[in-house]
ZAKE-12853 format. One line per 8 residues: number of its first residue (from 1); for each residue x, y, z of C-alpha. Coordinates in Angstrom, 2 decimals. Example, Ala and Ser with C-alpha at 12.3 -4.5 7.8 and 13.67 -1.06 7.14 Angstrom:
BEGIN
1 = 12.30 -4.50 7.80 | 13.67 -1.06 7.14
END
This chain:
BEGIN
1 = 0.01 -0.02 -0.03 | 1.31 3.46 -0.84 | 2.20 5.01 2.42 | 4.30 8.15 2.91 | 4.98 10.61 5.70 | 2.25 13.28 6.03 | 2.42 16.70 7.47 | -0.05 16.01 10.19
9 = 1.06 14.90 13.74 | 1.70 11.14 13.87 | 2.27 8.43 16.34 | 6.04 9.02 16.02 | 7.07 11.98 18.12 | 9.15 14.70 16.41 | 12.73 14.99 17.12 | 13.90 18.27 18.65
17 = 15.98 20.78 16.72 | 19.57 19.65 16.68 | 22.80 21.52 16.03 | 24.57 19.91 13.10 | 28.30 19.85 13.31 | 30.67 20.25 10.28 | 32.07 17.23 8.66 | 35.06 15.89 10.60
25 = 37.72 13.55 9.46 | 37.43 9.82 10.29 | 38.74 8.87 13.72 | 40.18 5.60 14.95 | 38.20 3.26 17.12 | 40.27 4.08 20.16 | 39.92 7.78 20.10 | 36.57 8.06 21.74
33 = 37.77 5.74 24.55 | 40.98 7.79 24.98 | 38.98 11.04 25.00 | 36.46 9.45 27.55 | 39.27 8.36 29.88 | 41.02 11.77 29.72 | 37.76 13.58 30.62 | 37.13 11.22 33.56
41 = 40.75 11.75 34.79 | 40.27 15.53 34.44 | 37.04 15.44 36.35 | 38.62 13.52 39.09 | 41.88 15.49 39.35 | 40.25 18.90 39.09 | 37.33 18.15 41.38 | 38.39 20.85 43.94
49 = 37.98 23.55 41.23 | 35.06 21.87 38.98 | 32.72 21.17 41.96 | 32.35 24.94 42.76 | 32.11 25.73 39.09 | 29.38 23.11 38.67 | 27.43 24.46 41.72 | 27.74 27.92 40.37
57 = 26.34 26.96 36.95 | 23.42 25.11 38.57 | 22.72 28.28 40.75 | 22.88 30.41 37.72 | 19.91 28.53 36.17 | 17.97 29.11 39.49 | 18.83 32.72 39.78 | 18.59 33.49 36.05
65 = 14.68 34.20 36.21 | 15.16 36.38 39.26 | 17.79 38.39 37.46 | 15.60 38.84 34.34 | 12.69 40.03 36.68 | 14.79 42.66 38.36 | 16.07 43.91 35.06 | 12.58 44.27 33.76
73 = 11.99 46.34 36.79 | 14.85 48.60 35.62 | 17.26 47.66 38.39 | 20.16 47.54 36.03 | 22.54 44.62 35.25 | 24.93 44.93 38.10 | 22.22 45.84 40.77 | 20.14 42.94 39.53
81 = 22.90 40.47 39.71 | 24.27 41.70 43.02 | 20.78 41.64 44.66 | 20.12 38.05 43.38 | 23.50 36.79 44.60 | 23.28 38.55 47.96 | 19.88 37.04 48.42 | 21.14 33.57 47.70
89 = 24.11 34.07 50.03 | 21.94 35.46 52.77 | 19.58 32.49 52.45 | 22.47 29.97 52.63 | 23.97 31.77 55.60 | 20.62 31.95 57.41 | 20.08 28.17 56.84 | 23.63 27.29 58.02
97 = 23.11 29.35 61.23 | 19.66 27.79 61.91 | 21.11 24.27 61.31 | 23.97 24.97 63.71 | 21.69 26.31 66.44 | 19.39 23.33 66.12 | 22.37 20.85 66.24 | 23.71 22.54 69.43
105 = 20.21 22.20 70.97 | 20.07 18.47 70.23 | 23.65 17.95 71.59 | 22.55 19.54 74.92 | 19.81 16.94 75.37 | 21.83 13.89 74.48 | 22.13 12.55 78.05 | 18.43 12.67 78.54
113 = 17.84 10.88 75.18 | 20.38 8.22 76.20 | 18.40 7.28 79.39 | 15.08 7.10 77.46 | 16.82 4.67 74.87 | 18.15 2.44 77.77 | 14.75 2.18 79.43 | 13.22 1.27 76.12
121 = 15.82 -1.51 75.58 | 15.10 -2.83 79.07 | 11.37 -2.86 78.30 | 12.04 -4.71 75.08 | 13.79 -7.48 77.01 | 10.48 -8.42 78.57 | 8.63 -8.90 75.19 | 8.53 -12.25 73.45
129 = 10.99 -10.94 70.83 | 13.41 -9.76 73.53 | 13.25 -13.13 75.23 | 13.96 -14.86 72.01 | 16.94 -12.59 71.34 | 18.22 -13.26 74.96 | 17.84 -17.04 74.44 | 19.87 -16.93 71.21
137 = 22.47 -14.69 72.98 | 22.72 -17.17 75.82 | 23.29 -20.11 73.51 | 26.05 -18.23 71.80 | 27.72 -17.45 75.04 | 27.49 -21.09 76.22 | 29.17 -22.28 72.91 | 31.84 -19.71 73.37
145 = 32.56 -20.70 76.98 | 32.68 -24.42 76.19 | 35.19 -23.68 73.36 | 37.35 -21.82 75.81 | 37.26 -24.63 78.32 | 38.43 -27.20 75.75 | 41.17 -25.03 74.39 | 43.58 -25.24 77.41
153 = 43.47 -28.99 77.42 | 44.62 -29.16 73.87 | 47.33 -26.65 74.42 | 50.87 -28.10 75.09 | 52.06 -27.74 78.67 | 55.03 -25.37 79.11 | 58.33 -26.70 80.05 | 59.60 -26.05 83.62
161 = 62.22 -23.43 83.92 | 65.42 -23.81 85.80 | 64.73 -20.97 88.12 | 62.38 -18.14 88.91 | 62.49 -15.20 86.46 | 63.85 -11.91 87.79 | 61.09 -9.37 88.29 | 60.95 -6.62 85.75
169 = 60.97 -3.06 86.98 | 58.38 -0.63 85.59 | 59.77 2.53 84.20 | 57.57 5.55 84.17 | 57.93 7.61 80.93 | 56.20 11.04 80.62 | 56.01 12.72 77.24 | 55.24 16.44 77.25
177 = 54.38 18.35 74.13 | 55.09 21.90 73.51 | 52.23 24.17 73.95 | 50.87 25.15 70.49 | 51.25 28.67 69.42 | 48.40 31.07 68.56 | 48.82 30.50 64.80 | 48.93 26.69 65.23
185 = 45.91 26.77 67.57 | 43.95 28.99 65.07 | 44.79 26.65 62.14 | 43.67 23.62 64.17 | 40.30 25.24 64.98 | 39.56 26.76 61.67 | 40.88 23.94 59.40 | 37.52 22.00 59.42
193 = 35.65 24.99 58.13 | 38.27 26.74 55.96 | 37.73 24.26 52.94 | 33.85 24.64 52.91 | 34.28 28.39 53.32 | 36.70 28.55 50.36 | 34.34 26.44 48.30 | 31.43 28.74 49.02
201 = 33.45 31.79 48.18 | 34.52 30.25 44.79 | 30.91 29.36 44.13 | 29.55 32.93 44.61 | 32.48 34.51 42.85 | 31.86 32.29 39.76 | 28.20 32.79 40.03 | 28.59 36.60 40.02
209 = 30.69 36.41 36.83 | 28.28 33.92 35.10 | 25.26 36.17 35.62 | 27.29 39.33 34.72 | 28.66 37.82 31.46 | 25.72 35.56 30.61 | 25.06 37.00 27.15 | 28.80 36.81 26.22
217 = 29.08 33.21 27.45 | 25.95 32.34 25.44 | 27.41 33.77 22.30 | 30.61 31.86 22.81 | 28.62 28.69 23.34 | 26.82 29.33 20.11 | 30.10 29.86 18.26 | 31.40 26.52 19.68
225 = 28.20 24.64 18.91 | 27.88 25.91 15.37 | 27.30 29.48 13.98 | 26.53 28.36 10.48 | 22.78 28.13 11.44 | 22.14 30.78 14.03 | 18.47 30.20 14.05 | 18.64 26.56 14.94
233 = 21.53 27.17 17.43 | 19.67 29.93 19.14 | 16.43 27.92 19.39 | 18.44 25.02 20.81 | 20.26 27.08 23.40 | 16.99 28.84 24.52 | 15.08 25.56 24.78 | 17.82 24.05 26.84
241 = 18.06 27.02 29.15 | 14.32 27.22 29.72 | 14.15 23.40 30.45 | 17.03 23.55 32.92 | 15.75 26.66 34.72 | 12.15 25.26 34.89 | 13.38 21.93 36.27 | 15.62 23.50 38.95
249 = 13.09 25.93 40.03 | 10.36 23.36 40.24 | 12.71 20.94 42.11 | 13.73 23.70 44.54 | 10.17 24.77 45.21 | 8.87 21.17 45.56 | 11.61 20.14 48.06 | 11.33 23.22 49.98
257 = 7.50 22.62 50.34 | 8.19 19.03 51.36 | 10.54 20.19 54.03 | 7.93 22.66 55.36 | 5.24 20.00 55.52 | 7.68 17.59 57.25 | 8.65 20.31 59.75 | 4.98 21.16 60.49
265 = 4.05 17.48 60.87 | 6.87 16.78 63.27 | 5.99 19.84 65.27 | 2.38 18.55 65.66 | 3.74 15.17 66.64 | 5.98 16.71 69.28 | 9.32 15.61 67.73 | 12.14 18.10 69.02
273 = 13.84 20.44 66.59 | 11.25 20.17 63.72 | 12.86 23.01 61.84 | 16.07 21.09 61.56 | 14.45 17.95 60.30 | 12.30 19.97 57.90 | 15.55 21.62 56.47 | 17.35 18.08 56.48
281 = 14.44 16.50 54.63 | 14.34 19.24 51.94 | 18.04 18.83 51.35 | 17.95 14.96 51.25 | 15.26 14.98 48.56 | 18.00 16.23 46.28 | 19.76 12.94 46.76 | 18.26 10.13 44.50
289 = 17.08 6.89 46.03 | 18.66 7.09 49.52 | 17.54 10.65 50.14 | 14.04 9.71 51.23 | 15.25 6.96 53.53 | 17.83 9.24 55.21 | 15.42 12.06 55.68 | 13.10 9.69 57.73
297 = 15.80 7.85 59.53 | 17.00 10.61 62.02 | 13.55 11.94 62.91 | 12.48 8.34 63.77 | 15.55 7.84 65.86 | 15.02 11.11 67.78 | 11.20 10.21 68.26 | 12.22 6.86 69.66
305 = 14.68 8.64 72.06 | 12.27 11.31 73.27 | 8.91 9.48 73.71 | 8.77 6.74 76.41 | 6.18 4.98 74.33 | 5.92 4.30 70.68 | 3.07 6.62 69.50 | 5.51 9.33 68.39
313 = 7.58 6.88 66.29 | 4.57 5.45 64.65 | 3.22 8.86 63.87 | 6.45 10.01 62.37 | 6.68 6.78 60.33 | 3.06 7.31 58.96 | 3.97 10.87 58.10 | 6.87 9.86 55.81
321 = 5.14 6.75 54.45 | 2.18 8.98 53.20 | 4.15 12.13 52.20 | 7.06 10.63 50.32 | 5.07 8.33 47.88 | 2.50 11.13 47.34 | 5.20 13.61 46.33 | 7.45 11.15 44.49
329 = 4.86 9.26 42.42 | 2.03 11.82 41.87 | 3.13 15.38 42.43 | 6.58 15.22 40.88 | 5.43 13.58 37.57 | 2.61 16.08 37.33 | 4.97 19.14 37.91 | 8.13 18.00 36.05
337 = 6.29 16.55 32.97 | 8.99 16.32 30.24 | 11.22 18.86 31.83 | 13.74 16.32 33.19 | 13.94 13.85 30.33 | 15.78 11.25 32.44 | 15.17 7.59 32.68 | 15.26 5.72 36.06
345 = 18.34 3.87 34.64 | 19.92 7.29 34.10 | 19.29 8.42 37.64 | 20.90 5.34 39.15 | 23.95 5.33 36.82 | 24.53 9.09 37.30 | 24.27 8.76 41.07 | 26.95 6.00 41.07
353 = 29.19 7.77 38.60 | 29.19 11.28 40.15 | 29.55 9.86 43.69 | 32.49 7.82 42.54 | 34.03 10.94 40.97 | 33.25 13.73 43.46 | 32.01 11.92 46.59 | 28.87 13.06 48.60
361 = 28.81 16.42 46.73 | 28.66 14.41 43.47 | 25.71 12.51 44.84 | 23.85 15.81 45.54 | 24.74 17.19 41.97 | 24.24 13.86 40.03 | 20.68 14.47 38.87 | 21.09 18.12 37.90
369 = 24.29 17.52 36.04 | 22.91 14.55 34.14 | 19.83 16.70 33.32 | 22.19 19.13 31.81 | 23.95 16.48 29.61 | 20.62 14.99 28.45 | 19.27 18.29 27.35 | 22.63 18.97 25.63
377 = 22.33 15.63 23.88 | 18.92 16.44 22.55 | 20.22 19.41 20.59 | 23.83 18.64 19.57 | 24.33 15.82 16.99 | 27.67 14.69 18.34 | 26.22 14.31 21.77 | 23.09 12.50 20.79
385 = 24.34 9.33 22.54 | 23.76 11.05 25.85 | 20.17 11.45 25.11 | 19.95 7.83 23.87 | 21.58 6.47 27.04 | 20.07 8.59 29.64 | 16.84 10.17 28.12 | 13.47 8.98 29.12
393 = 12.23 8.90 25.46 | 12.01 5.45 23.82 | 15.33 4.50 22.09 | 13.28 3.30 19.05 | 10.31 4.91 17.37 | 7.14 2.88 17.24 | 7.82 1.91 13.63 | 11.36 0.80 14.43
401 = 10.16 -1.07 17.51 | 7.59 -2.91 15.46 | 10.02 -3.90 12.67 | 12.68 -5.02 15.18 | 10.18 -7.23 16.88 | 8.97 -8.88 13.74 | 12.54 -9.17 12.44 | 13.53 -11.06 15.83
409 = 10.37 -13.24 15.35 | 8.76 -12.03 18.49 | 5.03 -11.59 17.67 | 3.95 -11.58 21.36 | 5.92 -8.42 22.11 | 4.65 -6.92 18.82 | 1.12 -7.68 20.06 | 1.80 -6.01 23.41
417 = 3.20 -2.97 21.54 | 0.11 -2.82 19.39 | -2.16 -3.03 22.30 | -0.35 -0.11 23.97 | -0.53 2.19 20.89 | -4.14 1.26 20.11 | -5.24 2.86 23.42 | -4.52 6.26 21.81
425 = -5.33 5.83 18.15 | -7.68 3.92 15.82 | -6.86 0.66 14.09 | -6.51 2.39 10.73 | -4.07 4.94 12.13 | -2.00 2.17 13.73 | -1.79 0.25 10.51 | -0.96 3.38 8.53
433 = 1.61 4.93 10.87 | 3.25 1.87 12.35 | 2.75 -1.52 10.47 | 2.94 -0.54 6.97 | 5.79 1.81 7.62 | 7.54 -1.07 9.32 | 6.86 -3.18 6.30 | 8.46 -0.40 4.27
441 = 11.62 -0.91 6.37 | 11.42 -4.69 5.65 | 11.12 -3.92 1.84 | 14.12 -1.59 1.95 | 16.23 -4.38 3.62 | 14.93 -6.83 1.12 | 15.86 -4.46 -1.73 | 19.39 -4.19 -0.24
449 = 19.68 -8.01 -0.03 | 20.30 -8.27 3.68 | 17.23 -10.37 4.55 | 17.36 -14.18 4.20 | 14.58 -16.32 2.90 | 13.89 -17.58 6.53 | 13.72 -14.06 7.81 | 11.21 -13.11 5.08
457 = 9.09 -16.02 6.09 | 9.19 -15.15 9.65 | 8.24 -11.53 8.91 | 5.23 -12.60 6.89 | 4.25 -15.03 9.57 | 4.56 -12.51 12.37 | 2.57 -9.85 10.49 | -0.04 -12.44 9.53
465 = -0.44 -13.45 13.20 | -0.67 -9.88 14.25 | -3.49 -9.17 11.63 | -5.43 -12.16 12.94 | -5.07 -10.95 16.55 | -6.56 -7.56 15.65 | -9.37 -9.05 13.50 | -11.94 -8.61 16.33
473 = -10.92 -5.16 17.26 | -13.26 -2.36 16.17 | -11.76 0.30 14.06 | -13.08 3.30 16.14 | -11.71 6.84 16.06 | -9.60 7.65 19.14 | -10.47 10.59 21.39 | -7.57 12.50 19.76
481 = -8.83 12.01 16.28 | -12.41 12.89 17.30 | -11.24 16.15 18.85 | -9.14 16.94 15.81 | -12.04 16.39 13.41 | -15.28 16.64 15.35 | -17.46 17.32 12.22 | -16.48 14.20 10.37
489 = -19.57 12.61 8.84 | -20.75 9.28 10.06 | -20.42 6.33 7.60 | -23.47 5.79 5.38 | -24.96 2.29 4.71 | -23.51 0.40 1.82 | -25.36 -1.42 -0.95 | -25.93 -4.99 -0.23
497 = -24.16 -6.06 -3.39 | -20.84 -4.87 -2.07 | -21.13 -7.06 1.04 | -20.44 -10.25 -0.99 | -17.01 -11.69 -0.49 | -14.80 -10.95 -3.55 | -16.61 -7.82 -4.52 | -13.17 -6.01 -3.98
505 = -10.06 -7.68 -5.11 | -6.84 -6.69 -3.22 | -4.11 -7.68 -5.57 | -0.57 -7.86 -4.17 | 2.53 -6.74 -5.94 | 5.57 -8.98 -6.09 | 7.30 -7.72 -3.09 | 7.20 -10.20 -0.18
513 = 5.42 -7.63 2.11 | 2.79 -6.72 -0.48 | 0.43 -9.60 0.43 | 0.60 -8.54 4.11 | -0.38 -5.07 3.09 | -3.28 -6.54 1.09 | -4.42 -8.51 4.02 | -4.46 -5.39 6.19
521 = -6.46 -3.41 3.49 | -9.06 -6.38 3.28 | -9.47 -6.49 7.04 | -10.16 -2.75 7.13 | -12.68 -3.06 4.29 | -14.42 -5.97 5.99 | -14.81 -3.76 9.13 | -16.70 -1.24 6.86
529 = -18.95 -4.06 5.51 | -17.23 -4.55 2.24 | -16.46 -8.12 0.99 | -12.82 -8.17 0.04 | -10.61 -10.88 -1.16 | -6.68 -11.08 -1.26 | -5.18 -12.12 -4.36 | -1.47 -13.07 -4.30
537 = 0.79 -11.92 -7.15 | 1.34 -15.49 -8.22 | -2.37 -16.02 -9.04 | -2.32 -13.15 -11.53 | 0.98 -13.75 -13.08 | 1.39 -13.97 -16.87 | 1.37 -17.75 -16.86 | -1.74 -18.16 -14.61
545 = -3.82 -15.12 -15.66 | -5.93 -17.24 -17.95 | -7.01 -19.51 -15.13 | -7.68 -16.76 -12.72 | -11.37 -16.49 -11.71 | -12.20 -12.91 -10.60 | -15.65 -13.84 -9.27 | -18.17 -10.99 -8.56
553 = -15.34 -8.30 -8.64 | -16.56 -4.78 -8.95 | -13.32 -3.07 -7.91 | -9.64 -3.93 -8.12 | -7.07 -2.46 -5.66 | -3.41 -3.10 -6.53 | -1.19 -2.73 -3.53 | 2.60 -2.43 -3.90
561 = 5.67 -1.22 -1.98 | 7.97 -0.49 -4.91 | 10.89 1.26 -3.19 | 12.73 2.43 -6.28 | 12.69 2.42 -10.02 | 9.69 2.42 -12.35 | 7.20 -0.31 -11.53 | 7.03 -2.06 -14.82
569 = 5.82 -5.19 -13.47 | 2.84 -3.17 -11.96 | 2.06 -1.66 -15.28 | 2.02 -5.13 -17.02 | -0.07 -6.50 -14.08 | -2.64 -3.60 -14.49 | -2.83 -4.30 -18.23 | -3.46 -8.08 -17.73
577 = -6.13 -7.33 -15.14 | -7.68 -4.65 -17.40 | -8.01 -7.27 -20.17 | -9.51 -9.73 -17.67 | -11.82 -7.39 -16.07 | -12.79 -4.68 -18.64 | -14.84 -1.74 -17.26 | -13.77 -2.40 -13.65
585 = -12.71 0.39 -11.43 | -8.99 0.26 -10.51 | -7.35 1.71 -7.45 | -3.60 1.81 -7.23 | -1.64 2.22 -3.94 | 2.01 2.72 -4.86 | 5.05 4.04 -2.90 | 8.22 5.06 -4.68
593 = 9.78 7.04 -1.76 | 13.43 6.51 -2.98 | 12.77 7.79 -6.46 | 12.56 11.51 -6.06 | 13.29 12.24 -9.74 | 9.80 11.12 -10.75 | 7.04 13.60 -10.01 | 3.48 12.59 -9.09
601 = 2.15 12.92 -12.59 | 5.04 10.71 -14.02 | 4.45 8.06 -11.47 | 0.76 7.95 -12.03 | 1.15 7.71 -15.77 | 3.39 4.83 -15.40 | 0.51 2.53 -14.20 | -3.02 2.99 -15.61
609 = -5.45 3.30 -12.84 | -8.58 5.30 -12.09 | -7.61 6.28 -8.57 | -4.09 6.67 -6.98 | -3.87 6.57 -3.22 | -0.92 6.89 -0.79 | -2.25 5.29 2.42 | -4.59 2.71 3.80
617 = -7.00 5.32 4.94 | -7.10 6.85 1.48 | -7.68 3.41 -0.11 | -10.52 2.54 2.20 | -12.19 6.01 1.66 | -11.81 5.49 -2.18 | -13.34 2.11 -2.02 | -16.20 3.17 0.25
625 = -16.88 6.20 -1.99 | -17.11 3.96 -5.02 | -19.37 1.53 -3.27 | -21.79 4.32 -2.38 | -21.85 5.58 -5.94 | -20.10 8.80 -5.19 | -17.60 10.47 -7.43 | -14.29 11.12 -5.62
633 = -13.07 14.67 -5.82 | -9.95 15.67 -7.58 | -8.13 16.24 -4.23 | -8.65 15.14 -0.63 | -7.73 16.97 2.50 | -4.83 15.65 4.55 | -5.98 13.22 7.29 | -4.14 11.81 10.40
641 = -3.34 8.56 8.59 | -2.63 9.91 5.09 | -4.21 11.52 2.12 | -5.28 10.91 -1.55 | -2.11 11.39 -3.63 | -4.16 12.04 -6.73 | -7.67 11.22 -7.72 | -8.48 10.88 -11.41
649 = -12.16 10.99 -12.68 | -13.86 7.73 -12.28 | -15.82 6.14 -15.12 | -19.54 6.53 -14.99
END
């Protein structure tokens, strides 16, 4: 069946705008591996410098919208940047001070918490679980004591000495250290905080320059990415910046809200220092996988140390068990949408990779850094592998997935794939946009000579099994198609004469996939109430056309996936059928996608037919119009599944 890409939206999602790179000389196989190894070594060796720069870049995406807002209020560039940076620095200082005060408050009450825990442990010893644990411990002690009693018997007896050993005199040695000087004492006290302070200072200095020189840095990135097509490059850069800013802002707001709710909930339950645990929970949500567990662990331990009973522990546990799944599985997907673009596999691998390179800070930055790489991979051709590896979009399009499944002789998974797609589209659209385009890929591989005879048989069998499985499914319009074309007329009843089997002959071309396309067309016609019959190419060959019985045929539809070249065999086939069935209406579905040198008129003159169609939907509509006695118009508007390529006047 003639199927070609149409300008309307299809089941295959469009690819984002990419930045094409200039042609580069061929590289050896080891060059990418050497480059990857050098990059990883550089990331590890330069982590003390790269970590502050990475944090500053991420903060620039968060503060960028605020800087733009202040500039729209006529604050000026320097004042807008300075205000934003000072606001971020003040927020960080306030949080650090608040955390320090809360930790000091907890340290003051540690002795009281210790006594509560000891009483709870003693109380647990009286429970059945405690008695079982004590019984197991006593067995272990008994076995250990019995082993110690047997050990001296097996040990050799020491030989008697000639005389008593002289007693050793103890020597008292006292080591005195020189009192540290003021400089040494100050260095000892400040060394734990000097490195974090230096890192924070570098972060905010780099952040200040990033926000001040943002346009200049953007222009330099455009020059590096490709200045030959400024429109595509600018669109790609703007899209990446908007995606990242939206993602980071949403993540920051959501985690802050999560911390506030946790703090309020712990305050209502009576857990000490709820402000600290609210801030801690908000920060831990930036850590993938283990963050949610760690955010609940310390409040649970503190609740167990404070409350003599277990009601506070149970309440805290219920709070996290309800709040975390609600935020993680419902609110996050609704807010993030497609802004992250990361697969669960990418989240796990990025967490392991960045933790291995940069330690705990790398774990905190793993998801944002990988989001940056994924967005970059969506717009730069050379980095497309990042989007393929870590992106959340399917690696294969629906057409490629279908062809790969039938090529691997896996009809069960092809059926599951069809069931999933048919939830959002009609059967005709699925056949048009997925199955027949997948058959086109098979025809191209066959034309290149890469398919074996066994593979061709497996493909035909798999497609035939899929068609049989979909025979009972109604060909109803999906909600999307109904909204796109709400004024579509309802199908009119067909004359009874067209319901007889064999009224429409679906004649296959000589390609090994043409008969499968004919079977699909016959099934769709049968769902419209038209009796169709599939005719293999061998039955109407030159040697057998004389014995061919057309039966009550009123219309002939020739289906072919001729990939390239002039379809001479189709012209001869049409001539033979014309002589066999004079006066019958002929519909031709032909695809010559690779032969761009032939225009539509030339291709249609190559084969004598009354109607030329380019999709299954167009073929079905042409047959239905003929059955209802209507004259098809010269052109047909584009539809989701295809359009009339060219409609010639039908005989009266």
